[in-house]
C-alpha positions in Angstrom: 0.4 -0.1 -0.1 2.9 2.4 0.8 3.8 2.1 -2.9 0.7 3.6 -4.0 1.5 6.8 -1.7 4.6 7.5 -4.1 2.8 7.5 -7.2 2.3 10.9 -8.9 -1.3 10.9 -8.5 -1.1 10.9 -4.9 1.2 14.0 -4.7 -1.4 16.8 -4.5 -2.9 15.0 -1.4 -2.3 16.3 1.7 -1.3 13.6 4.1 -4.1 13.0 6.0 -6.3 13.0 2.4 -4.0 10.7 1.3 -4.2 7.9 4.3 -8.0 8.6 3.8 -7.4 7.3 0.6 -5.4 4.4 1.6 -8.2 3.2 3.5 -10.6 3.4 1.2 -8.4 1.0 -1.1 -7.7 -1.1 1.8 -11.9 -1.4 2.0 -12.1 -2.2 -1.4 -9.6 -4.5 -1.4 -11.2 -6.7 1.7 -14.3 -6.4 -0.1 -13.3 -7.9 -3.4 -11.3 -11.0 -1.0 -14.4 -11.5 0.7 -16.3 -11.7 -2.4 -14.0 -14.4 -3.8 -15.4 -18.0 -3.8 -19.0 -16.8 -3.2 -19.8 -14.2 -5.7 -16.7 -14.9 -7.7 -14.7 -18.1 -8.4 -11.8 -18.2 -6.2 -8.5 -17.1 -8.1 -7.0 -20.9 -7.6 -10.0 -22.4 -9.8 -9.1 -19.6 -12.5 -7.6 -21.7 -15.6 -6.5 -18.4 -17.1 -6.6 -15.3 -16.0 -5.9 -11.9 -17.7 -6.0 -8.5 -15.7 -6.2 -5.1 -17.5 -6.3 -6.6 -20.9 -6.3 -3.9 -23.8 -8.8 -4.3 -26.3 -9.6 -2.6 -29.7 -13.1 -3.0 -31.5 -13.0 -1.6 -34.9 -17.0 -1.0 -35.4 -19.0 0.5 -37.9 -16.3 3.0 -38.9 -15.2 3.7 -35.4 -12.3 2.4 -33.3 -13.6 1.6 -30.0 -10.3 1.3 -27.4 -10.7 0.2 -23.7 -8.8 -1.6 -21.3 -10.7 -4.5 -19.6 -10.3 -5.1 -15.5 -10.3 -9.1 -15.6 -11.0 -11.9 -18.6 -10.8 -15.1 -17.0 -12.2 -19.5 -17.3 -13.4 -21.3 -15.3 -14.2 -25.0 -16.3 -15.6 -23.9 -19.8 -17.0 -20.7 -18.8 -15.4 -17.3 -19.3 -16.1 -14.1 -17.2 -15.3 -10.4 -18.5 -15.3 -8.4 -15.2 -15.5 -4.5 -14.8 -15.0 -3.5 -11.4 -17.1 -0.7 -10.3 -16.5 1.2 -7.0 -19.5 3.5 -7.3 -21.7 4.3 -4.2 -24.9 3.6 -6.4 -25.1 0.1 -8.4 -26.5 1.7 -11.8 -25.8 -1.5 -14.1 -27.5 0.5 -17.2 -24.8 3.0 -17.2 -22.3 0.3 -18.2 -24.2 -1.4 -20.7 -22.5 -0.4 -23.6 -18.8 -0.4 -22.4 -19.5 -4.4 -21.6 -21.3 -5.4 -24.7 -18.1 -3.3 -26.6 -15.7 -5.2 -24.6 -17.6 -8.3 -24.8 -17.8 -8.3 -28.9 -14.2 -7.6 -29.0 -13.2 -10.6 -27.0 -15.6 -12.7 -29.1 -13.7 -11.3 -32.1 -10.2 -11.5 -30.8 -10.3 -14.5 -28.9 -13.3 -16.3 -30.4 -14.7 -16.9 -26.9 -18.5 -16.2 -25.6 -17.9 -14.6 -22.1 -20.4 -13.8 -19.6 -20.2 -10.0 -19.0 -20.8 -8.8 -15.8 -20.0 -6.1 -13.3 -18.2 -6.2 -10.0 -19.3 -3.5 -7.4 -16.7 -3.5 -4.9 -18.3 -1.1 -2.4 -21.2 -2.8 -2.2 -20.4 -6.1 -2.9 -22.7 -7.3 -5.7 -22.2 -9.0 -9.3 -24.4 -8.0 -11.8 -24.1 -10.5 -15.0 -25.6 -9.0 -18.1 -28.1 -11.1 -20.1 -27.0 -11.6 -24.0 -30.2 -9.5 -24.8 -29.1 -6.6 -22.7 -25.6 -6.6 -24.4 -27.0 -6.7 -28.2 -29.6 -4.2 -27.3 -26.8 -2.1 -26.4 -24.5 -2.4 -29.4 -27.9 -2.2 -31.7 -28.2 1.7 -30.2 -24.9 2.5 -31.6 -25.6 4.5 -35.3 -25.2 2.2 -37.9 -23.4 3.7 -41.1 -25.6 3.4 -44.0 -25.5 -0.4 -45.7 -24.0 -2.0 -42.3 -26.8 -3.4 -40.6 -26.7 -4.8 -37.6 -27.2 -8.9 -37.5 -24.3 -9.8 -40.0 -20.4 -10.4 -38.0 -20.4 -6.6 -37.7 -23.0 -6.7 -35.3 -23.5 -9.8 -33.0 -22.6 -9.6 -29.6 
């Protein structure tokens, strides 16, 4: 934890503010650890595990770029997770980014992952349905001649 205070992002904060940030980080890490083995598969059950995975998705004339918090496999199931520290649980606010991440993983890796939000503060997991993710992609403006449903539009 002390290494966090050596990062440039911590410099503008007064010592008491830095201590508050560390307390917050410790709390969120405790919540994450508590979720392992109950709401989330334990780390040792993950046969493949990729953190901070950069993704690029060319879709309908736009190149989408992001960094996926975690992609891992347990048995035959792939999980795509985005960690949130929000005070309010509002999955609808993240439906499009998760749909884009899932589509990028599908195209690049050839796997169908379960996309879900992991709310660390409230210790909740919100799995998106395939229908929710497809609806999010369908709301994107399509260039003329590019219909949703072909290879470009599948979620």
